[in-house]
C-alpha positions as CSV (number, residue, x, y, z in Angstrom):
1,M,83.5,158.1,107.6
2,A,80.4,158.9,105.6
3,Q,81.0,160.6,102.3
4,D,80.5,164.3,101.6
5,R,79.4,165.6,98.3
6,F,82.8,166.6,96.9
7,W,84.9,163.5,97.5
8,P,86.1,162.1,94.1
9,G,84.2,159.0,93.3
10,F,81.0,160.0,95.1
11,S,78.3,157.4,94.7
12,P,74.8,158.2,95.9
13,T,74.0,154.5,96.0
14,H,75.9,153.9,99.3
15,P,76.1,156.4,102.2
16,R,79.6,155.4,103.4
17,E,81.7,153.1,101.2
18,I,82.0,152.0,97.6
19,W,81.8,148.3,97.4
20,N,82.7,146.0,94.5
21,R,79.4,144.4,93.4
22,P,79.6,140.6,93.1
23,R,79.6,139.2,89.6
24,T,77.0,136.6,88.8
25,A,78.4,134.3,86.1
26,G,81.5,132.3,85.7
27,V,83.0,133.3,89.1
28,R,83.6,131.0,92.0
29,K,82.0,131.8,95.4
30,P,84.1,134.1,97.6
31,V,86.4,132.2,100.0
32,R,85.6,132.5,103.6
33,S,88.5,132.8,106.0
34,A,88.7,130.3,108.8
35,P,87.5,131.1,112.3
36,F,90.3,132.7,114.4
37,G,92.2,133.6,111.2
38,L,93.9,130.2,110.8
39,E,94.4,130.8,107.1
40,S,97.7,132.6,107.9
41,P,100.2,132.4,110.8
42,I,101.0,136.0,110.3
43,Q,97.3,136.9,110.9
44,I,97.4,135.0,114.2
45,V,100.4,137.0,115.1
46,I,98.5,140.2,114.2
47,L,95.4,139.3,116.2
48,L,97.6,138.7,119.3
49,E,99.3,142.0,118.9
50,L,102.6,140.6,117.9
51,S,104.0,140.2,121.4
52,P,106.3,137.1,121.5
53,R,105.8,136.7,125.2
54,K,102.0,136.8,124.9
55,L,102.1,134.4,122.0
56,E,104.2,131.8,123.9
57,V,101.7,132.0,126.8
58,S,98.4,132.2,124.9
59,M,98.8,130.1,121.8
60,P,99.2,126.7,123.4
61,R,95.7,127.1,124.8
62,I,94.1,127.6,121.4
63,L,96.5,126.1,118.7
64,P,98.2,122.7,118.1
65,P,101.8,122.7,119.2
66,L,103.2,122.3,115.7
67,L,101.3,125.5,114.6
68,V,102.5,127.3,117.7
69,T,106.1,126.5,116.6
70,L,105.4,127.7,113.1
71,V,103.9,131.0,114.1
72,L,106.8,131.8,116.5
73,A,109.2,130.9,113.7
74,V,107.4,133.2,111.3
75,L,107.4,136.0,113.9
76,A,111.1,135.6,114.5
77,T,111.9,135.9,110.7
78,S,109.2,138.4,109.6
79,G,110.4,141.6,111.2
80,Y,106.9,142.3,112.4
81,A,107.7,142.4,116.1
82,D,111.4,143.2,116.1
83,A,111.6,146.3,113.9
84,P,109.8,149.1,115.8
85,D,111.7,151.8,113.9
86,E,111.0,150.5,110.5
87,A,108.6,152.3,108.2
88,P,105.5,150.1,107.4
89,L,105.8,150.9,103.7
90,P,108.8,150.5,101.4
91,E,110.7,153.7,100.5
92,A,109.7,153.3,96.9
93,R,106.0,153.2,97.7
94,I,106.3,156.3,99.9
95,A,108.1,158.1,97.0
96,E,105.4,157.0,94.6
97,L,102.7,158.3,96.9
98,T,104.5,161.6,97.4
99,K,105.0,162.1,93.7
100,S,101.3,161.4,93.0
101,F,100.1,163.9,95.6
102,Q,102.5,166.6,94.4
103,K,101.0,166.1,90.9
104,M,97.5,166.3,92.5
105,L,98.5,169.5,94.2
106,E,99.7,171.1,91.0
107,E,96.6,170.1,89.0
108,S,94.2,171.2,91.7
109,S,96.1,174.5,92.1
110,R,95.6,175.2,88.4
111,L,91.9,174.4,88.7
112,V,91.6,176.9,91.6
113,Q,93.4,179.6,89.6
114,E,91.2,179.0,86.6
115,K,88.0,178.6,88.6
116,P,88.4,180.5,91.9
117,M,84.8,179.7,92.9
118,S,85.2,175.9,92.3
119,L,84.4,173.8,95.3
120,E,86.0,170.8,93.5
121,G,89.3,172.6,93.1
122,Y,89.6,173.5,96.8
123,S,88.4,170.0,97.8
124,Q,91.0,168.2,95.7
125,R,93.8,170.6,96.8
126,G,92.8,170.3,100.4
127,D,93.1,166.5,100.1
128,A,96.5,166.8,98.4
129,Y,97.8,169.1,101.1
130,F,96.5,166.6,103.8
131,F,98.0,163.6,102.1
132,L,101.3,165.4,102.0
133,G,101.1,166.2,105.7
134,Q,100.5,169.9,105.2
135,F,97.6,170.0,107.6
136,K,97.2,173.8,108.1
137,D,97.0,174.3,104.3
138,A,94.4,171.5,104.1
139,V,92.3,173.3,106.7
140,A,92.6,176.5,104.8
141,D,91.2,174.9,101.6
142,Y,88.5,173.1,103.4
143,D,87.5,176.3,105.1
144,K,87.4,178.0,101.7
145,M,84.8,175.4,100.6
146,I,82.6,176.4,103.5
147,E,83.1,180.1,102.7
148,L,81.9,179.4,99.2
149,D,79.0,177.2,100.3
150,E,78.0,177.2,103.9
151,T,75.9,174.0,103.4
152,Q,79.2,172.1,103.3
153,R,79.9,172.8,107.0
154,P,77.9,170.0,108.8
155,S,79.1,167.1,106.7
156,H,82.7,168.2,106.2
157,W,84.4,165.4,108.3
158,R,87.6,165.8,106.3
159,R,87.9,169.4,107.8
160,G,87.5,167.9,111.3
161,I,90.4,165.5,110.7
162,A,92.6,168.2,109.3
163,L,91.8,170.4,112.3
164,F,92.8,167.6,114.6
165,Y,96.2,167.2,112.9
166,A,96.6,171.0,112.8
167,E,96.3,170.7,116.6
168,R,93.2,172.7,116.8
169,Y,91.4,170.2,118.9
170,P,88.4,172.2,120.2
171,D,87.6,173.3,116.7
172,A,87.9,169.7,115.5
173,A,85.6,168.5,118.2
174,A,83.1,171.2,117.2
175,Q,83.2,170.0,113.6
176,F,82.5,166.4,114.5
177,E,79.7,167.5,116.8
178,S,78.2,169.4,113.9
179,Y,78.5,166.3,111.7
180,H,76.5,164.3,114.3
181,S,73.5,166.5,113.4
182,F,74.0,165.4,109.8
183,D,74.5,161.7,110.5
184,Q,73.4,160.1,113.8
185,V,74.5,156.5,112.8
186,D,78.2,156.9,112.0
187,R,80.2,156.0,115.1
188,E,83.4,156.8,113.3
189,N,82.5,160.4,113.7
190,G,81.9,159.9,117.4
191,I,85.3,158.4,117.7
192,W,86.9,161.4,116.2
193,R,85.0,163.7,118.5
194,Y,86.3,161.6,121.4
195,L,89.9,161.8,120.2
196,S,89.6,165.6,119.7
197,Q,88.0,166.0,123.2
198,H,90.7,163.8,124.7
199,R,93.5,166.0,123.2
200,A,91.7,169.2,124.2
201,F,90.3,168.3,127.7
202,G,91.6,164.9,128.8
203,L,90.2,161.4,129.2
204,E,87.4,162.0,131.7
205,K,85.7,164.8,129.8
206,A,86.1,163.0,126.5
207,R,84.5,159.9,127.9
208,E,81.7,161.9,129.5
209,G,81.0,163.6,126.1
210,L,80.9,160.4,124.0
211,L,78.1,160.8,121.5
212,Q,75.2,158.4,122.0
213,Y,74.0,156.1,119.2
214,K,70.8,154.1,119.0
215,K,70.8,152.8,115.4
216,D,73.0,150.0,114.0
217,D,76.3,150.9,112.3
218,R,78.6,149.0,110.0
219,E,81.1,146.6,111.5
220,P,83.4,146.8,113.3
221,F,82.3,150.1,114.7
222,P,79.8,149.0,117.4
223,A,82.6,147.0,119.1
224,V,85.3,149.6,118.4
225,Y,83.2,152.4,119.9
226,K,83.0,150.4,123.1
227,L,86.8,150.7,123.4
228,F,86.5,154.4,123.8
229,A,83.8,154.0,126.4
230,G,86.1,151.7,128.3
231,K,83.8,148.7,127.9
232,L,86.1,146.6,125.6
233,T,89.8,146.0,125.4
234,P,91.9,145.9,122.1
235,D,92.3,142.2,122.6
236,E,88.6,141.6,122.9
237,I,87.9,143.6,119.7
238,L,90.5,141.6,117.7
239,L,89.4,138.3,119.1
240,E,85.8,139.1,118.1
241,I,86.9,139.7,114.6
242,A,89.1,136.6,114.6
243,N,86.3,134.3,115.8
244,A,83.7,135.6,113.3
245,D,82.8,133.6,110.2
246,L,83.8,136.1,107.5
247,L,84.8,136.5,103.9
248,M,88.5,137.2,103.8
249,T,87.9,140.7,102.4
250,E,85.5,141.5,105.2
251,R,87.9,140.3,107.8
252,E,90.7,142.4,106.3
253,K,88.3,145.4,106.4
254,R,87.5,144.9,110.0
255,L,91.1,144.4,111.0
256,F,92.0,147.7,109.2
257,Y,89.5,149.8,111.2
258,A,90.3,147.9,114.4
259,H,94.0,148.5,114.2
260,L,93.6,152.1,113.0
261,Y,91.4,153.1,115.9
262,I,93.2,151.0,118.5
263,G,96.3,152.7,117.4
264,L,94.8,156.2,117.6
265,N,93.5,155.5,121.0
266,Y,96.9,154.4,122.2
267,A,98.3,157.6,120.6
268,V,96.0,160.0,122.6
269,E,96.7,158.0,125.7
270,G,100.5,158.5,125.2
271,D,101.5,154.9,124.5
272,V,103.6,155.5,121.4
273,V,105.0,152.0,121.1
274,Q,101.5,150.3,121.0
275,A,100.2,153.2,118.9
276,R,102.8,152.7,116.2
277,Q,102.4,149.0,116.3
278,H,98.7,149.1,115.4
279,L,99.0,152.0,113.0
280,A,101.7,150.1,111.2
281,L,99.4,147.2,110.9
282,A,96.6,149.4,109.5
283,T,99.1,150.9,107.0
284,R,100.2,147.4,105.9
285,N,96.5,146.3,105.5
286,T,95.6,145.3,102.0
287,W,92.0,146.5,102.0
288,G,92.4,150.1,103.2
289,P,94.4,151.6,100.3
290,V,92.2,150.2,97.6
291,A,88.7,150.3,99.2
292,G,87.8,153.6,97.7
293,Y,86.3,156.8,99.0
294,G,86.4,157.4,102.8
295,P,88.3,154.2,103.7
296,T,91.3,155.2,101.6
297,Y,91.3,158.6,103.2
298,M,91.4,156.9,106.6
299,W,94.2,154.6,105.4
300,H,96.2,157.8,104.8
301,V,95.3,159.0,108.2
302,G,96.9,155.9,109.7
303,R,99.9,156.2,107.4
304,L,100.5,159.8,108.3
305,H,100.0,159.4,112.1
306,E,102.4,156.5,112.2
307,E,104.9,158.6,110.3
308,L,104.5,161.5,112.7
309,L,105.1,159.3,115.7
310,R,108.2,157.7,114.1
311,K,109.7,161.0,113.1
312,K,109.1,162.4,116.5
313,K,111.0,159.5,118.0
314,E,113.8,159.9,115.6
315,N,114.1,163.6,116.5
């Protein structure tokens, strides 16, 4: 999502994401990943959605027999396809995240007490609440930001996402519609409006109400947006990424967003197994948690949504 003014690490030089600028001297040229993701058997498994039956049928048409055997062997031993109830992150990593967000909550609460008119305090505390899965509390702090400064309302996409997870779907849809008046390029916002409309009113109305975009957007959102319009399938999106000539970091970025939103789409459609599979892949993605600004927030969205689905099944 595009950034609003009170996200930590705000940089006015880029409207959406913070990128590592390339160094000029003494550094080798970035490595491009091979077409169709052949640099890793695991990546081939990911691109084909980790279905052993699909792999056995599809791979002989596109890969040498020896590599087919290798990929199926990796699949059998990796746990990627055969551990649907396993958390995508190790327990130690989850505990580390929880501890850091509890500390963030304590520090931002002190800031709110010391400076009750501080937008920064409510912004940081709202984020801490969200990352801890306390969605109603996150909404309350994001609402307080708007109470203190009404100009925050149109661009406050984090509020829209918190409203979605607080199950206030019509209000979430209204927030994302408001954001569209602020930014008419960001299809990620249109996706969230669609997801909110789907939850509130069903598939038909959500699809009828898809926001229209005329200008170019960052990859992979032009293709991902077509998924919600019913014009592309998850396989087609992943194969498009696989066949592109990309730097490895760029491929990982596109796979992160693709798996995140394919997973969220499956979630609103009620396919919990496919949803968890793709959300787990988004959570295991190496780009999302370190990309900075909005992408890392969205990485937590995938992490939290997968956790919600897993705990719901356990209960």
